[in-house]
N, C-alpha and C positions, 0 to 999 in steps of 0.2 A: 504493500500500500504506500502511496506517495504521502509522506508525513506532512507535506504542505497542504494537503486537502483534509486533514483531520479536524481542523478547528471548526467550531460551530457556535452560533449565537442563538440562544433559546428565546424566541419571541412569543411563546405560548401564554405566559402569565403576564398580564399587563395590569398595572395599578389603576385605581379609580381615577377617571378623568377629572373628577371634581376635587381631587386632593388639593390642599393648600400648600403642600410641600413638594418641591421638585429638585431633582438632581440633574444638572447640566453636565454632560460628558463631552469634553472637547477632544476631537480626534481628527486625524488626517485621512483622507481617502488614500489607501495604500498604493503607492507608485514607487518604482525603483528610483533610488537616489533621492527620495523625498521624505522617507521615514527612517528614523534611527540611523542617521548617516554615520555616526561614530562607530557603530557596530559593523558597518559595511567594510571597514578596513580589515576586519578579521574574519568575516564569515561570507562575504559576497552579498550582493544586493538581493538576489532571489530568496536566499535563506532569511535575510533580514526582513523582507516583506512578510514572509510566512510567520516569523516570530512576532512581528507587530500585529498581525491578524489574530494570533492567539492571545496576545495581551488584551486586545479589545474584546474577544470572546469571553475571557475570564472576567473582566470588569463588568460587562453587560450581563453576563450570567449571574454574577453576584447580585447586581442591582435588580434583576428580574425576580429575585427571591424576596425583595423588600416591598413594602407597601407604598413606595414613593413613585411619583410620576417621573419618568425618564425623558429627558430632552437631549437629543444628540445634536451637538453643534459641530458641523462638519466643515472641513477646509480642504481645498479652496472652495469659495462660495459658489462657483459655477458648476460644481461636481455633484449636484443632487442626484442625477440619474445613476452615476457610478456608486453613490452611497446607497441608494435603494437596491441596486443590483447586488451589492455586497452584503448588506445587512438584512435585506428583506423588507416587506411593507409594514411591519409591525411597530415601527418606531416613529415618534414625532421628530421630524428633522428640522433643524434651524441652521441656516448658513452663518458662519462666523464672518462678521463684518467689521472692518476697521483696518487702518494702515499699519498696525503693529499688534502684538499679543495683548498688551494692556488695554488698548482700545476695544479689541474684540471681546475681551472678558467683561469690560464695563458695559458694552452694548448688550451682551447676553443677559446680564443681570437686569439692566433697564427693561429689556423686553419681557422678561419673566414677571417682574413686579408690575409692569403695566397690564399683565394678564391676570392680576389679582392673586398671584401666589404670595403667601405671607412669609414663607421661609424658603430660601434657595441655597443650594450648594453648587459649587463648580469644581470639577476635578478632571484630571487627565487620565491617561491609560498606561502610564509608565510604572505603576505599582500593581501588577496583575494579581498579586497575592493579598491585596488589601481586603480584610474581612468585613462582612456586613455590620459587625458590632461597632466598627469605627464610624460608619455612616450613621448608625443609630445614635451613637454618642454625640456626633456633630449636631444632629437635629435637636436632640434633647438639650444640649448646651445652650441653644438659641432661646430657650424658654427664659433663661436668666442672664443672658449675655447679649452684647450688641453684635458680636461677630465671632467666628470660629476659624481656626487655621490649623493645618497639619504640616509640620516641618519635615523635610527630607534630610537624610544623612549628609547630602552634599551641599546643604545651605539654601535649597529652594523650598518650595512647599507643594504638597500633592493635592491639597484641598483647601478651599476658602469658602466661607458662607456668611450670609447676612439675613437679617429680618428686613422686610420691606421698609419699615420705619427707620432703620439704622443704616441703610445702604450708603457707602462712602465711595463714590466713583474715583476720587483722587488717590485712592489706595493703589491704583494701577498706573499712576503717572510717574514718569522719570525713573522707572525701575530698570536696572541693568539685567534684563532677562538672560537666563542661561549662565549666571555667575553664582558664586558661593555667597554673595551678599544679599540675595533676593529676600530671604526670610527676615534677616535682621533689619533691613531697610523698611520692609513692610510693617514689622512690629513697631518700629519707631514712629511711623505715620499714625498708627493706631494710638500709640501713647500720646503723641502730640495732640490728637483730637479727643483725648480722654475717653477712649472706648474701653468698655469692659470686654476683654478678649478671653476666650477659652482656647487653650493650646492642646491639641490632640497629641497622642503618642507619636514620637519620631518614627518615620518609616523609610525604608530604602527604596528608591526608584531605580529603574534599570536604564541607564544612559550609556554606560561604557561596557567594554568587554569584561572588565573586572567585576562590575555589578552583575553581569549575566552569569559569570562563573560562581559568584557568591550565591546567587539564587539557586543554581544547579546543585552546588554542594549542600546547600541547606535542605533541599527537598529530595535529594537522591535517596535518602534512607527513611523518609517519612512522608505521609500524605500531605499534599499541598492544597492550599485554598485557591490555587491557580492551576487546576488540573489540565487544561488545554496546553498551557505553556510548559508545564513540567513534562507532560507526555511527549510533546514535540521535541524538546531538548534531549530527552532520552532516546528518541527514535533516530535523531541525527547523530547520536554519539558525540556530543560536544566534547572537545578536547580541552580539559581544564588545566592541562599541564603547560600550555603555551600562552604567551602574550605577544607573539610575533605577528605583525600585520601581514596581510596577503601582499605578495610582490606584484 
């Protein structure tokens, strides 16, 4: 069996359309040299695309077990037909709009709160083993806090959320995306605005080959909350002994 075709996205269980809580999932329509480019130096673009698809399958699979409304924010914004072909017709799709990541995130929150959602989270797909309990904690924390954020090991964040009454668009302004300063700078903006902030457990995302090897070693001997990703990496027999890029 071709391991690249093993990933799946379960769209059978969908939450109540009238829920006041939604999770916005930011993802890219998978194309060679467009997703997880730092991994392509070690694994090749075709394998990287398949890995990325499995990340998405695991995140959406986890969220499909939750009671929250799922909104898929896809990029590039003209790729709706490709997104539907990939994910199937069961998701509410929203194009990411804006000239940088911060603008796209701010616009996504704006749109959701304009649709009468009272609590919204935004997350990416780089932490495929993120458990449902973290999402539950994030929503629960918004009952008594202005915002919530989940830091990553490398200095970024994997999740951010607001209540409609406390949304702070400037939290996304002038942030050096992709650097180790993202989380620290974001927290400082929250502090400057006197926000009551809940910080979730730190989690490792998968950006580099070292991150991928860490994931593989962690779940090679135990069950993973990212079953699609774990199975795919086992099937391709990932070589965890090397850190040499492809020539």
